[in-house]
MIPA-905362 format. One record per residue (C-alpha): residue in one letter; x, y, z; residue number from 1. Coordinates in steps of 0.001 Angstrom, whole numbers, plus 500000, padded with zeros to 6 digits. Each point is the difference from the previous one (the first is absolute). Last residue first. Example, Ala and Ser with C-alpha at 12.3 -4.5 7.8 and 13.67 -1.06 7.14 Angstrom:
residues 2
+---+--------+--------+--------+-----+
! r !     px !     py !     pz !   k !
+---+--------+--------+--------+-----+
! s ! 513670 ! 498940 ! 507140 !   2 !
! a ! 498630 ! 496560 ! 500660 !   1 !
+---+--------+--------+--------+-----+
This chain:
residues 355
+---+--------+--------+--------+-----+
! r !     px !     py !     pz !   k !
+---+--------+--------+--------+-----+
! x ! 507738 ! 526794 ! 507542 ! 355 !
! x ! 496938 ! 501887 ! 498656 ! 354 !
! x ! 501148 ! 499727 ! 496322 ! 353 !
! x ! 500462 ! 496224 ! 500433 ! 352 !
! x ! 496456 ! 499558 ! 501407 ! 351 !
! x ! 498499 ! 501792 ! 497038 ! 350 !
! x ! 501999 ! 497917 ! 497578 ! 349 !
! x ! 498756 ! 496846 ! 501562 ! 348 !
! x ! 496447 ! 501313 ! 499867 ! 347 !
! x ! 500359 ! 500792 ! 496336 ! 346 !
! x ! 501459 ! 496544 ! 499286 ! 345 !
! x ! 497040 ! 498474 ! 501772 ! 344 !
! x ! 497604 ! 502004 ! 497796 ! 343 !
! x ! 501778 ! 499071 ! 496794 ! 342 !
! x ! 500228 ! 496351 ! 501007 ! 341 !
! x ! 496238 ! 499973 ! 500938 ! 340 !
! x ! 498954 ! 501558 ! 496712 ! 339 !
! x ! 501935 ! 497452 ! 497983 ! 338 !
! x ! 498736 ! 497114 ! 502189 ! 337 !
! x ! 496440 ! 501210 ! 499628 ! 336 !
! x ! 500395 ! 500181 ! 496222 ! 335 !
! x ! 501390 ! 496421 ! 499844 ! 334 !
! x ! 497137 ! 498725 ! 502273 ! 333 !
! x ! 497510 ! 501494 ! 497624 ! 332 !
! x ! 501610 ! 498350 ! 497042 ! 331 !
! x ! 499927 ! 496710 ! 501832 ! 330 !
! x ! 496275 ! 500564 ! 500718 ! 329 !
! x ! 499328 ! 500760 ! 496351 ! 328 !
! x ! 501593 ! 496766 ! 498809 ! 327 !
! x ! 498425 ! 497730 ! 502608 ! 326 !
! x ! 497882 ! 498183 ! 497445 ! 325 !
! x ! 496773 ! 498295 ! 500821 ! 324 !
! x ! 499648 ! 496310 ! 499083 ! 323 !
! x ! 499782 ! 498427 ! 503480 ! 322 !
! x ! 496303 ! 499304 ! 499629 ! 321 !
! x ! 498809 ! 501507 ! 503292 ! 320 !
! x ! 499185 ! 503351 ! 498494 ! 319 !
! x ! 499924 ! 500188 ! 496111 ! 318 !
! x ! 496443 ! 501312 ! 499594 ! 317 !
! x ! 500338 ! 502074 ! 503209 ! 316 !
! x ! 502726 ! 502134 ! 498331 ! 315 !
! x ! 500783 ! 501981 ! 503164 ! 314 !
! x ! 500765 ! 503095 ! 498111 ! 313 !
! x ! 503002 ! 501253 ! 497907 ! 312 !
! x ! 502838 ! 502590 ! 500289 ! 311 !
! x ! 501765 ! 498327 ! 502827 ! 310 !
! x ! 500948 ! 502317 ! 502716 ! 309 !
! x ! 502623 ! 502503 ! 501358 ! 308 !
! x ! 499924 ! 501853 ! 503263 ! 307 !
! x ! 502873 ! 501823 ! 501639 ! 306 !
! x ! 499339 ! 501940 ! 503130 ! 305 !
! x ! 499441 ! 503773 ! 500797 ! 304 !
! x ! 497556 ! 500003 ! 497019 ! 303 !
! x ! 500135 ! 502451 ! 497029 ! 302 !
! x ! 499994 ! 497451 ! 497235 ! 301 !
! x ! 498149 ! 496678 ! 499988 ! 300 !
! x ! 501469 ! 497460 ! 497592 ! 299 !
! x ! 498228 ! 497562 ! 497645 ! 298 !
! x ! 502199 ! 497726 ! 498029 ! 297 !
! x ! 499779 ! 498418 ! 496643 ! 296 !
! x ! 499892 ! 496526 ! 498498 ! 295 !
! x ! 497247 ! 497648 ! 498964 ! 294 !
! x ! 501629 ! 498020 ! 497187 ! 293 !
! x ! 498799 ! 496906 ! 497970 ! 292 !
! x ! 496595 ! 500498 ! 501236 ! 291 !
! x ! 497654 ! 496998 ! 499249 ! 290 !
! x ! 497535 ! 498672 ! 497444 ! 289 !
! x ! 502629 ! 497765 ! 498334 ! 288 !
! x ! 499308 ! 501268 ! 496501 ! 287 !
! x ! 498939 ! 503378 ! 501281 ! 286 !
! x ! 503321 ! 500732 ! 501717 ! 285 !
! x ! 499433 ! 503347 ! 501748 ! 284 !
! x ! 502997 ! 502269 ! 500790 ! 283 !
! x ! 499886 ! 502525 ! 502874 ! 282 !
! x ! 502837 ! 502386 ! 500603 ! 281 !
! x ! 499896 ! 502336 ! 497019 ! 280 !
! x ! 496196 ! 500044 ! 499532 ! 279 !
! x ! 499836 ! 500127 ! 503800 ! 278 !
! x ! 502003 ! 503254 ! 500120 ! 277 !
! x ! 497931 ! 501561 ! 497274 ! 276 !
! x ! 496676 ! 499160 ! 501701 ! 275 !
! x ! 500986 ! 500962 ! 503601 ! 274 !
! x ! 500962 ! 503698 ! 499404 ! 273 !
! x ! 496995 ! 501259 ! 498207 ! 272 !
! x ! 497947 ! 497444 ! 501733 ! 271 !
! x ! 500620 ! 501481 ! 503439 ! 270 !
! x ! 499927 ! 503774 ! 499426 ! 269 !
! x ! 502062 ! 503045 ! 498964 ! 268 !
! x ! 503116 ! 498173 ! 499014 ! 267 !
! x ! 503495 ! 501255 ! 500860 ! 266 !
! x ! 502833 ! 498367 ! 498113 ! 265 !
! x ! 503477 ! 498986 ! 501118 ! 264 !
! x ! 503457 ! 499843 ! 498412 ! 263 !
! x ! 498826 ! 501758 ! 496856 ! 262 !
! x ! 501305 ! 499999 ! 496358 ! 261 !
! x ! 501211 ! 496454 ! 500150 ! 260 !
! x ! 497949 ! 498362 ! 497208 ! 259 !
! x ! 497640 ! 498441 ! 502588 ! 258 !
! x ! 499331 ! 503547 ! 501374 ! 257 !
! x ! 499371 ! 501327 ! 496436 ! 256 !
! x ! 497570 ! 497153 ! 499341 ! 255 !
! x ! 498355 ! 500732 ! 503359 ! 254 !
! x ! 499361 ! 503752 ! 499155 ! 253 !
! x ! 498492 ! 499404 ! 496627 ! 252 !
! x ! 496401 ! 499241 ! 500719 ! 251 !
! x ! 500091 ! 502091 ! 503201 ! 250 !
! x ! 500514 ! 503277 ! 498143 ! 249 !
! x ! 502907 ! 501671 ! 501918 ! 248 !
! x ! 499227 ! 502705 ! 502602 ! 247 !
! x ! 502805 ! 500138 ! 499979 ! 246 !
! x ! 503801 ! 499622 ! 500655 ! 245 !
! x ! 501751 ! 500291 ! 503355 ! 244 !
! x ! 503708 ! 500431 ! 500820 ! 243 !
! x ! 499804 ! 501138 ! 503637 ! 242 !
! x ! 501817 ! 503207 ! 501016 ! 241 !
! x ! 497594 ! 501556 ! 502387 ! 240 !
! x ! 498562 ! 502308 ! 497324 ! 239 !
! x ! 499457 ! 496786 ! 497924 ! 238 !
! x ! 497801 ! 498516 ! 502788 ! 237 !
! x ! 497898 ! 503143 ! 500254 ! 236 !
! x ! 499568 ! 500094 ! 496205 ! 235 !
! x ! 498834 ! 496350 ! 499994 ! 234 !
! x ! 497455 ! 500749 ! 502695 ! 233 !
! x ! 498821 ! 503043 ! 497979 ! 232 !
! x ! 499681 ! 497779 ! 496774 ! 231 !
! x ! 497850 ! 497364 ! 501770 ! 230 !
! x ! 497327 ! 502105 ! 501579 ! 229 !
! x ! 498600 ! 502893 ! 497904 ! 228 !
! x ! 501511 ! 499329 ! 496554 ! 227 !
! x ! 499812 ! 496226 ! 500050 ! 226 !
! x ! 496726 ! 499865 ! 501947 ! 225 !
! x ! 498154 ! 502252 ! 497450 ! 224 !
! x ! 498360 ! 497435 ! 497738 ! 223 !
! x ! 499608 ! 498665 ! 496464 ! 222 !
! x ! 500783 ! 502972 ! 497836 ! 221 !
! x ! 502305 ! 501673 ! 502537 ! 220 !
! x ! 503267 ! 499905 ! 498003 ! 219 !
! x ! 499555 ! 496394 ! 498787 ! 218 !
! x ! 498582 ! 498811 ! 503403 ! 217 !
! x ! 503149 ! 497842 ! 500843 ! 216 !
! x ! 499284 ! 498211 ! 496681 ! 215 !
! x ! 496982 ! 498344 ! 501695 ! 214 !
! x ! 499532 ! 501436 ! 503486 ! 213 !
! x ! 501950 ! 499511 ! 503206 ! 212 !
! x ! 503530 ! 500891 ! 498757 ! 211 !
! x ! 502817 ! 497868 ! 501050 ! 210 !
! x ! 503223 ! 501197 ! 501700 ! 209 !
! x ! 503401 ! 498788 ! 498818 ! 208 !
! x ! 502787 ! 500206 ! 502546 ! 207 !
! x ! 503763 ! 499927 ! 499232 ! 206 !
! x ! 502063 ! 499207 ! 503034 ! 205 !
! x ! 502968 ! 502285 ! 500801 ! 204 !
! x ! 502372 ! 498307 ! 502410 ! 203 !
! x ! 498591 ! 496468 ! 499340 ! 202 !
! x ! 501142 ! 497802 ! 502972 ! 201 !
! x ! 496802 ! 498186 ! 500737 ! 200 !
! x ! 499453 ! 502323 ! 502945 ! 199 !
! x ! 499989 ! 502829 ! 497332 ! 198 !
! x ! 497387 ! 498029 ! 498074 ! 197 !
! x ! 497902 ! 499893 ! 503244 ! 196 !
! x ! 500367 ! 503747 ! 500672 ! 195 !
! x ! 498937 ! 500906 ! 496503 ! 194 !
! x ! 497009 ! 497795 ! 500039 ! 193 !
! x ! 498930 ! 501307 ! 503373 ! 192 !
! x ! 500516 ! 503596 ! 498738 ! 191 !
! x ! 497845 ! 499269 ! 496791 ! 190 !
! x ! 497318 ! 498436 ! 502348 ! 189 !
! x ! 499926 ! 503160 ! 502162 ! 188 !
! x ! 499848 ! 502197 ! 496932 ! 187 !
! x ! 496946 ! 498150 ! 498636 ! 186 !
! x ! 498330 ! 500239 ! 503452 ! 185 !
! x ! 500488 ! 503682 ! 500288 ! 184 !
! x ! 499016 ! 500608 ! 496406 ! 183 !
! x ! 496692 ! 498198 ! 500286 ! 182 !
! x ! 498986 ! 496879 ! 498167 ! 181 !
! x ! 497832 ! 498530 ! 502557 ! 180 !
! x ! 496756 ! 501009 ! 498264 ! 179 !
! x ! 500908 ! 497785 ! 497088 ! 178 !
! x ! 500720 ! 497081 ! 502352 ! 177 !
! x ! 496681 ! 500620 ! 501720 ! 176 !
! x ! 498203 ! 499346 ! 496674 ! 175 !
! x ! 502156 ! 497027 ! 499285 ! 174 !
! x ! 499044 ! 498566 ! 503332 ! 173 !
! x ! 502678 ! 499635 ! 502628 ! 172 !
! x ! 502770 ! 497528 ! 500688 ! 171 !
! x ! 502967 ! 501735 ! 498330 ! 170 !
! x ! 500682 ! 503684 ! 499812 ! 169 !
! x ! 502964 ! 502144 ! 498969 ! 168 !
! x ! 501738 ! 496902 ! 498992 ! 167 !
! x ! 503664 ! 498953 ! 499559 ! 166 !
! x ! 501364 ! 498002 ! 497092 ! 165 !
! x ! 503326 ! 498343 ! 499341 ! 164 !
! x ! 500732 ! 498332 ! 496608 ! 163 !
! x ! 503550 ! 498834 ! 499286 ! 162 !
! x ! 499427 ! 496423 ! 501299 ! 161 !
! x ! 496668 ! 499902 ! 501848 ! 160 !
! x ! 499266 ! 502596 ! 502716 ! 159 !
! x ! 496691 ! 501169 ! 501551 ! 158 !
! x ! 500097 ! 502909 ! 502399 ! 157 !
! x ! 497072 ! 500741 ! 502286 ! 156 !
! x ! 499768 ! 503306 ! 501760 ! 155 !
! x ! 500469 ! 501680 ! 503489 ! 154 !
! x ! 499434 ! 503310 ! 501595 ! 153 !
! x ! 498040 ! 499591 ! 503235 ! 152 !
! x ! 501890 ! 497261 ! 501900 ! 151 !
! x ! 498763 ! 498848 ! 503439 ! 150 !
! x ! 502078 ! 496758 ! 499773 ! 149 !
! x ! 496977 ! 497855 ! 500759 ! 148 !
! x ! 497674 ! 502026 ! 497786 ! 147 !
! x ! 502388 ! 500381 ! 497021 ! 146 !
! x ! 500848 ! 496324 ! 500178 ! 145 !
! x ! 496353 ! 499002 ! 499963 ! 144 !
! x ! 499296 ! 502447 ! 497158 ! 143 !
! x ! 502737 ! 498513 ! 497761 ! 142 !
! x ! 498966 ! 496438 ! 500828 ! 141 !
! x ! 496512 ! 500395 ! 498432 ! 140 !
! x ! 496564 ! 501610 ! 500077 ! 139 !
! x ! 499832 ! 499898 ! 503711 ! 138 !
! x ! 496895 ! 499130 ! 502124 ! 137 !
! x ! 501251 ! 497311 ! 502327 ! 136 !
! x ! 496968 ! 498177 ! 501386 ! 135 !
! x ! 500796 ! 496542 ! 498961 ! 134 !
! x ! 497689 ! 500290 ! 497017 ! 133 !
! x ! 501979 ! 503099 ! 499054 ! 132 !
! x ! 503270 ! 498039 ! 499816 ! 131 !
! x ! 498260 ! 497123 ! 498160 ! 130 !
! x ! 498605 ! 502383 ! 497370 ! 129 !
! x ! 503403 ! 501740 ! 499702 ! 128 !
! x ! 501862 ! 496706 ! 499371 ! 127 !
! x ! 503658 ! 500049 ! 501009 ! 126 !
! x ! 503102 ! 499520 ! 498044 ! 125 !
! x ! 503367 ! 499365 ! 501772 ! 124 !
! x ! 501762 ! 503029 ! 501485 ! 123 !
! x ! 503705 ! 500797 ! 500186 ! 122 !
! x ! 501466 ! 501898 ! 502931 ! 121 !
! x ! 503380 ! 501534 ! 500694 ! 120 !
! x ! 502720 ! 500087 ! 502645 ! 119 !
! x ! 498251 ! 497711 ! 502559 ! 118 !
! x ! 500102 ! 500533 ! 503837 ! 117 !
! x ! 500210 ! 503785 ! 499516 ! 116 !
! x ! 496958 ! 500505 ! 502188 ! 115 !
! x ! 498079 ! 501524 ! 497094 ! 114 !
! x ! 501067 ! 497112 ! 497811 ! 113 !
! x ! 498727 ! 497420 ! 502522 ! 112 !
! x ! 496711 ! 501862 ! 500436 ! 111 !
! x ! 499528 ! 500184 ! 496169 ! 110 !
! x ! 500600 ! 496253 ! 499798 ! 109 !
! x ! 497482 ! 499370 ! 502663 ! 108 !
! x ! 497272 ! 502067 ! 498426 ! 107 !
! x ! 500475 ! 498317 ! 496679 ! 106 !
! x ! 499742 ! 496519 ! 501443 ! 105 !
! x ! 496963 ! 500940 ! 502090 ! 104 !
! x ! 498292 ! 501324 ! 496973 ! 103 !
! x ! 500652 ! 496834 ! 498008 ! 102 !
! x ! 498798 ! 497869 ! 502851 ! 101 !
! x ! 496857 ! 502138 ! 500483 ! 100 !
! x ! 499061 ! 499653 ! 496329 !  99 !
! x ! 500664 ! 496255 ! 500091 !  98 !
! x ! 497654 ! 499647 ! 503034 !  97 !
! x ! 497365 ! 502456 ! 498419 !  96 !
! x ! 499792 ! 497775 ! 496857 !  95 !
! x ! 500297 ! 500219 ! 496356 !  94 !
! x ! 500593 ! 496599 ! 498280 !  93 !
! x ! 502868 ! 498976 ! 497706 !  92 !
! x ! 501462 ! 497654 ! 502464 !  91 !
! x ! 497596 ! 498970 ! 502785 !  90 !
! x ! 501361 ! 500252 ! 503535 !  89 !
! x ! 497912 ! 498178 ! 502650 !  88 !
! x ! 502492 ! 497216 ! 500697 !  87 !
! x ! 502797 ! 502544 ! 499615 !  86 !
! x ! 498632 ! 501924 ! 503000 !  85 !
! x ! 502002 ! 503263 ! 499542 !  84 !
! x ! 500814 ! 502617 ! 502698 !  83 !
! x ! 503039 ! 498595 ! 501769 !  82 !
! x ! 502105 ! 503144 ! 499544 !  81 !
! x ! 503166 ! 498013 ! 499398 !  80 !
! x ! 503044 ! 502222 ! 499078 !  79 !
! x ! 501060 ! 497444 ! 497382 !  78 !
! x ! 503601 ! 498929 ! 499338 !  77 !
! x ! 500135 ! 497557 ! 497024 !  76 !
! x ! 503091 ! 497785 ! 500455 !  75 !
! x ! 501732 ! 498574 ! 496943 !  74 !
! x ! 502255 ! 502969 ! 499589 !  73 !
! x ! 500874 ! 501276 ! 503515 !  72 !
! x ! 498651 ! 503208 ! 501520 !  71 !
! x ! 499702 ! 498278 ! 503377 !  70 !
! x ! 497337 ! 502336 ! 501377 !  69 !
! x ! 499691 ! 500413 ! 503792 !  68 !
! x ! 501099 ! 503712 ! 499874 !  67 !
! x ! 497190 ! 500604 ! 497498 !  66 !
! x ! 497276 ! 499529 ! 502631 !  65 !
! x ! 497381 ! 497346 ! 500925 !  64 !
! x ! 501283 ! 497062 ! 497880 !  63 !
! x ! 498564 ! 497083 ! 498033 !  62 !
! x ! 502831 ! 498289 ! 497883 !  61 !
! x ! 498612 ! 498354 ! 496853 !  60 !
! x ! 502265 ! 497483 ! 498440 !  59 !
! x ! 500512 ! 500383 ! 496306 !  58 !
! x ! 500263 ! 497551 ! 497096 !  57 !
! x ! 497580 ! 501447 ! 497417 !  56 !
! x ! 496949 ! 498359 ! 498705 !  55 !
! x ! 498101 ! 503344 ! 499574 !  54 !
! x ! 496834 ! 498408 ! 501572 !  53 !
! x ! 502075 ! 498324 ! 502736 !  52 !
! x ! 501801 ! 503241 ! 500850 !  51 !
! x ! 496682 ! 501848 ! 499815 !  50 !
! x ! 498527 ! 497712 ! 502626 !  49 !
! x ! 502856 ! 500679 ! 502208 !  48 !
! x ! 499496 ! 503667 ! 499444 !  47 !
! x ! 496374 ! 499754 ! 500943 !  46 !
! x ! 501017 ! 498165 ! 503241 !  45 !
! x ! 502544 ! 502761 ! 500749 !  44 !
! x ! 497528 ! 502838 ! 499741 !  43 !
! x ! 501269 ! 503357 ! 498871 !  42 !
! x ! 503180 ! 502119 ! 499871 !  41 !
! x ! 502720 ! 498330 ! 497996 !  40 !
! x ! 503791 ! 500391 ! 500353 !  39 !
! x ! 502723 ! 500861 ! 497634 !  38 !
! x ! 503756 ! 500697 ! 500761 !  37 !
! x ! 501206 ! 501564 ! 496743 !  36 !
! x ! 502214 ! 499786 ! 496887 !  35 !
! x ! 501483 ! 496443 ! 500027 !  34 !
! x ! 496846 ! 498696 ! 501789 !  33 !
! x ! 497865 ! 500818 ! 496990 !  32 !
! x ! 502434 ! 498211 ! 497651 !  31 !
! x ! 499286 ! 496746 ! 501830 !  30 !
! x ! 496488 ! 499915 ! 498460 !  29 !
! x ! 497643 ! 498162 ! 502289 !  28 !
! x ! 499179 ! 503391 ! 501587 !  27 !
! x ! 498470 ! 501227 ! 496758 !  26 !
! x ! 497996 ! 496710 ! 499650 !  25 !
! x ! 498633 ! 500127 ! 503534 !  24 !
! x ! 498960 ! 503680 ! 499514 !  23 !
! x ! 498322 ! 498983 ! 496727 !  22 !
! x ! 498111 ! 497448 ! 501949 !  21 !
! x ! 498944 ! 502247 ! 502837 !  20 !
! x ! 498790 ! 502807 ! 497611 !  19 !
! x ! 498053 ! 497858 ! 497570 !  18 !
! x ! 496605 ! 500551 ! 501434 !  17 !
! x ! 497940 ! 498693 ! 502892 !  16 !
! x ! 502875 ! 500874 ! 502404 !  15 !
! x ! 499561 ! 503755 ! 499114 !  14 !
! x ! 503393 ! 501483 ! 500091 !  13 !
! x ! 503113 ! 498372 ! 501557 !  12 !
! x ! 501555 ! 503237 ! 501277 !  11 !
! x ! 503716 ! 500023 ! 499176 !  10 !
! x ! 502560 ! 501675 ! 502412 !   9 !
! x ! 503378 ! 500504 ! 498478 !   8 !
! x ! 503110 ! 500020 ! 502349 !   7 !
! x ! 502789 ! 501720 ! 498172 !   6 !
! x ! 503286 ! 498016 ! 499621 !   5 !
! x ! 502842 ! 500906 ! 502364 !   4 !
! x ! 499188 ! 497171 ! 502345 !   3 !
! x ! 500997 ! 497468 ! 497374 !   2 !
! x ! 498612 ! 496581 ! 500997 !   1 !
+---+--------+--------+--------+-----+
C-alpha cells in the first residue's frame, strides 16, 4: 500500500441499478490501485452480491471508517452502512429502500470528504424517482452536494476526451432554463470554468460561450438574451483578463471545441451541453443491441470538496446481469485522482511556505 496515493471515496449508487457491479469491476482492475487508495461507501452485503454478479475475484472488507481500510488489490473496502436487505432487493425496480441506500452512500462520502478522511469523492448512479420515494427531494447528486457543503455558486461540468462543458443551468424545465440565463449567473459559470482549467494547469484557458437562441439570435432577430445577458457577462470576464469567445451559435460551438479552438465550453442549459458530449462519448451498436462505449465524466465545480461521477444513469435494464461497463466510472476515478493530486500538492506547497 502506497500511503502517498490519494484516498478516493466511491458511493455505490442505487443498489437496484448497475452502480455496485461497475464499482466491483473498476476495483477488480489492478491499475486502479496503482493510482489511488479506493474505498466504497454503501452496504457491504449489496457489494458482496455485486462481486458475484460481476464475476470478479474480490473479498469484501466491511469497515466503519477509512483508517480500517486495507487498500490492497483483491480486497474491496466498504464503509458498511448496513441499509440494504438483499433478500428484498430487486434489480431494475424502483424502491424506497434502494433510494435511501443510494442517498446514505452519497451523504457518507460527502461527510468523509468534509472531514478530510478522503481526498476526493466519486459517485455511482442514483435513481431520482427512488430518491424521492425515500423522502429525499433532490433533483440529483449536484444538488445534494451543494446542500450538504452549503455551496451557492456551483455548476456541472461534463468531460469526454477533448470536450469539456459547463452549464448555466441543469435540472430545471426548459422554460426556467431560459429564465435563468442572467448575466450574473453566466459570468459566475465562466469564472468557475476559468478557475477549473487553471487548476488543470492551463495558464490561459480558452473559453467558448454558447448563445441561447438559434444562430445566437442572429443580431437580435430571434431573441434578446445574447445582447442583454450573455454578452455583458463575457465582457466582464474579458475585462478581468480571461480569454472568452461568444456568444457562439450553439450548432457550431462544439465542433470548434472538438477541433481544438476552446479548452472548455459554457452551455446555457442541460441538453445543450449533454447532447453533444454524449454523442462523442456514447456509441450504440445496433447489430448487437448494446453500447460499445459509455464514457464521459460528470464533475461538480465550485464545491469545497472534489466530486466526480459517471455520466450515465442506473441502467435498470442491465442491472444484475453483469454486462454493464465500468468505463465511465474508471474515467471518473481518473479525474478525481487528478484533482486530488493537484489539491494535495497545493496544500503541501502552502505548508512549505509557512515553514
